[in-house]
N, C-alpha and C positions, 0 to 999 in steps of 0.2 A: 541465516535461521540455525537454532541452535539445536544440534544431534544428541539426543539423550537415550538413554537404554529403552525407553518407550519406542524410539523412532527406530529401532535396530533390532530384528528378527533375522537370525541365520545369517548375517552379512548384508542385509538390503536395508538400504535406508529411504526413508520417505522423501519424497521431493516436494517443494512447494505446489507442485503443480497439480496435487494430489489435495488440494483445497478448493471447496466449492465456490464457486463464482458468486457475488452479491448479486441477488434476485433471480438466480437459476432457476429456471421450471416452474415460477409462480403462476404461470398461466396456463397448467396442467392440473386438472381434476385429480383430488386425493380420495383415497378408498383404504380403511382401515381395515385388516384382513383378521379378523377372529382366528387365533388358532386354536387346535384341540389336540388332542391326547391320540398319538399312534394305535391301531391301526389306521385311523379313521383320518380323512382330509379335510381343509376348511371345503364350505360351499364354494363353489366356483362354476363359473360356465365354462362348457367344453371346447364353444366356439364365441368369437365376440365381435359385433360390428362396430361398437364406437373404438374411437383412437385411444392412443397410450395413454395411460396414466399411472400415478405415482401411488405404489403400495405400499401402506406402511403397516410394519410390525415391531412388536416390542420382545426380544430376548432377554431372560437372565441368566446369568450361570449360579449355579448352585451347587455347593459340595455338600454330600448328604451320605449317611450310612443306608445302605439299600439290601433287601433280601434276595437274592439272585437262583435259589434252587428250594425243593420241597423240604431238603433236611436243615433250612435255617442259614445256609452259608452267608457271610455277611460279605459286601464290598464297599470300601469308601469308595463312593462313586464320585464323579463328577458329570454334571449335568447343563443341558439347555433345558429351561424350564420345568427344572424337578424331574424328566424323565427320561430315560431311555429306550428308545434314542430318541432326540428331538424332534419335535412339531414338523410335520410336513409346512413348506410355504408353496403358494401356488399362484402363479402369475402370467403373462401371456407374452410372446414376443414382442419387443419394443416398449414393455411397460419398463418402468422404474421402481428399484425395490428400495426402500427406505428402511434403514434397520437403526432401533435404537436399542444398544448393546448395553444390559447392567451387570454389573459385578456386585451381587450382594455385600453386603457391611460385613456378614457374618462368614465370608468367605475367608480363606489362609493366602490365596496365590491370586497372581495376575492370571487373566483369561483374555482369550479375544477370539476372532473366528474368520476361517479361510473359506469363500464361497467359491467352488470350484465352477459356477456359472459365469462368476465376474472378470473382467481385465483388470491385469494391474495391481500394484501393490499386494503381492501375495494373495490376492483374490479378497484384498481386505484387511487380511493379518496384519498388515502394516499400520494402519490408521484405526485398527482398532483394541490394541493392548491395553488393559484399563486395570489398574488394582482395586482390591474392595471397595466399595464405597463410591466408585466411580462409574459413570455412563458416558457414553461416545453416540454420535449418529454418524451413519454414513448412510450414501445413495450408490446405486450401480445400475446401469442397463441391461437389460436381459437382452441380449442380440444372438442369442444361440438356442434352439429350443432342444429340448430332451428333457430327463431326470438327472441331478447334479446333487453331489455329495457337498456338505458343508460340515466344516471341524473346528474343533481349536488347533492353534499353530503356534504356542507361547515361544517357541525356541529349544534347542538342544534337546535332553533329555527328557524335557517337558513335553515335547510334542507325542511321542508314541506312550507315553504314560498318561495323559490328558484323554488321547483318544482312546486307548484301551481300558479307561475308566468310564467311559459313557460318550464322550462329547462330540457326538455326531449328528445329522440329520440330513434332510434333502430338502432341495427347492426343485420344482414341477415348472419348469417353463413351456407351456402348451403353445403350437402353432393358434394364430386368430383365427385360423379357419379349421380347426379342429384337428384330429388325427386323421390318418390318410391309411389306405393300404397301398401295394406295391404299384396299382395301377391308376392311383388317386381317387379311389372311391372313398368316400367319408366313413369311419367307422365312430359308432357312438358306444360308449361302456353305460351299463345299468347301476354298476357300484364299482367302488375304486377303495382299494386297502394299499395301506404302506406297511411293508414288513422290515424292520431294522435288524440285521445281524450283527451281532458283537462277539467277539471273543475277549474273555476275562481270564486274567492271572491272580489268582487267590492262592497263595502260597500255604503250604502245609507244614506242621510241627513235625518232629522227631518220630511221634507215633502215627504220622500220616493224617492226621486231623487238619481239617482246614482252620489256618489262624484266623482272628479277627484283631482289629487294632482300633485304638481311640481316634485318629485324625487321619488323614491322607498323608501328612507328614512319617507319621509313624510307621505306614504300611510301605513308603517309598523304595528304601533301599532292598528290601527282600522283594518286593515286587518288581524291581529293575531288573534283579537275576533271573528271577524266572523268567521275565519278557524274551530275556537276550535267547534264552533256550528254546523261544518259539515253539513252548508247547502247553498250548490253554489250558485251564482247568476247566472252564465251561465255554460252549459255543452254543448263544441262545438267540430265540427269535423276540422282541421286544423286551429286551432286558432283563429275563428269568426264564426258567425252566419252565415249560406249560402256562407261560403267558397267553398263549391263542390256541388252548384245547377246552373241553369240556364247555360249560358256560361262557367263555371265552371265544368259542371258535368263531371264526370268520363266517359271515352268513350270506347267502343266495338261494335263489329260487332256479329250478330247471328251467333253461331257456334264457336266461339273462347271462349278458355278457360283462365280465369281473375285469378291471383292469389291476394288475397287481405290479407294485414298485418295489423292489428288492435292492438294498443296500449292503455294502459291507466295504468299512473303512479300513482293513486292515489284509484279511485274505480272500483268497480266490472261494468261490462257493459255488455249487453247483444245483440249481433249483429242479425241483422233480414235482408233480403233482400224481400221486400215487392214483392211477383209475383216469387221470386226466391229461392233458395236453396244452400246449401253447399256439391257440390257433394263429395270432400274429405276436410275434416276440422281437424286441428292440435289444438284442441282448448287450449292446454298447450304451443304449439307453438315449439317443439320439434320434431325433424324429425325422431331420434331415435325409435320413437312411432308410431306404425301405426295409420293411420287417420281415424278418425271416417268418415261416408259417409252418405249421404241424410238428414244431419240435416238441419232443418226448422228455429234452433236459436243456437247460441251458444256462452259461456260463456268466456268473457276477463276476466282474475282474474286481481284484482287493483296491480300492481307493475310487470306485464307482458305484453306479447304481444302474438297475436294467428293467425293462418295462415288457411286461407281456397282457394281453389279451387271451380271454379264453371264455367259451360259451358252454355254460356245464351243462350236460345231456340225459344225466341219470340223477335219481336222488341218492341221499345218504351221506356217508362221512368220509371225506378226502384227507389222505394224510400230505401235506405240503411240507418236504423235507429238502435239506441239505443232503445232496445224494451221495456224498461221503457219509455211510450209513453207521459208521463208529462216531462222527460228530451229531450226527440225528439223533441216533438211539441211547449213546452214553453219555455225550456231552451237552444234549439239550436242542438242538437245532430241527426242532420239529413243530409243527401246527396243524392246526384242523380247519376244513371247510365243512360247515352243516347245510347240505343242498337238500331243500324241500321242493317235493314236485310228485310227478307220478313215475313210476318205473316203465321204461321201454323194453320188452321182452325181447324185438328186434335187435337192441343193439347187444344184449346181454341174457342168457337165460340159463339157469343149471337145468340141465338136460335129466339127470337123476341126482337124487340124494345120496350123501354119505352112506354106505352100507358094506355088507359083506363083500369080499373078492367074488365075482362069478368064477368059474371054473372054465378055461379056457383050451380046449382039447390040444391045441397048437403050444401053448406054452409048457402042457402036462409032458410033452416028448423032447423038450427041451434039456440039454445033462445041467 
């Protein structure tokens, strides 16, 4: 077999064993998965009775200019399916995921995909490196349950640049019998949301204003120098500041259990719901491990995704943040949950409204 640049990424070569055998898997039923934009997940069963399927998805890589904050700062973004983060993919343990990856002809660079849930060939990266105007199809078996990252991995400096430009998403591999608590009791969620956290590195000019560029290639040198300093200009959820606030806040009702999936391809993040908790948290995102319970804040390790379940007990607006509050408030890692329902005074009540300080004889005698 001739080994070309396409087959070598970071020193790893594709073996002929990576090629599909004729007639493989033809007897398995097939299902096309309709992908949706985050924070939503595709329609899916939480537990499933039928046997394994081949789940078909189509992902395309697209280079495009995107606005990432309320001041109009522009990023020369690289995306899966034109969005940051890329869409969530949902399968069950034992299913096969068959992915058609397309590199749009309008792009300027090679792209590929590394599935953290897959085994071998750089998670598929070795088998999927394609130039603009090409497509490739791979299939892999979901053998481990959990929520896993996927991202572009084209080699060298291109790896951190493509990831920091937006090229990541998740695959949710559910147990066939659904989620369980530490005692083996089934857990059912009423709603599910996917929050993708990204750190962006937009260079500034000599006056401190964010620069804009005509193409990814024009932005590369300046962006790489800034990335090496490990100081992001933006840390955001869903690709831009305020993407999940106001009219775009995630919604639920009092008494509903919500599944929250959170990914970060590069940096550690510390997730906290202001006024809420994590009832069940798979901090490493892997469902073969029992969930921790009653957490106030949970770590999302860079290069991974975490899963948490919480039943909202009071109505109102909840801030969902990276609890490095500098990154939340100043850089954009901030979202809202809007919860409808009836207030429970037993959980919290305002005993006295704000007013003038009442004199306390004991305090008056203090020096």
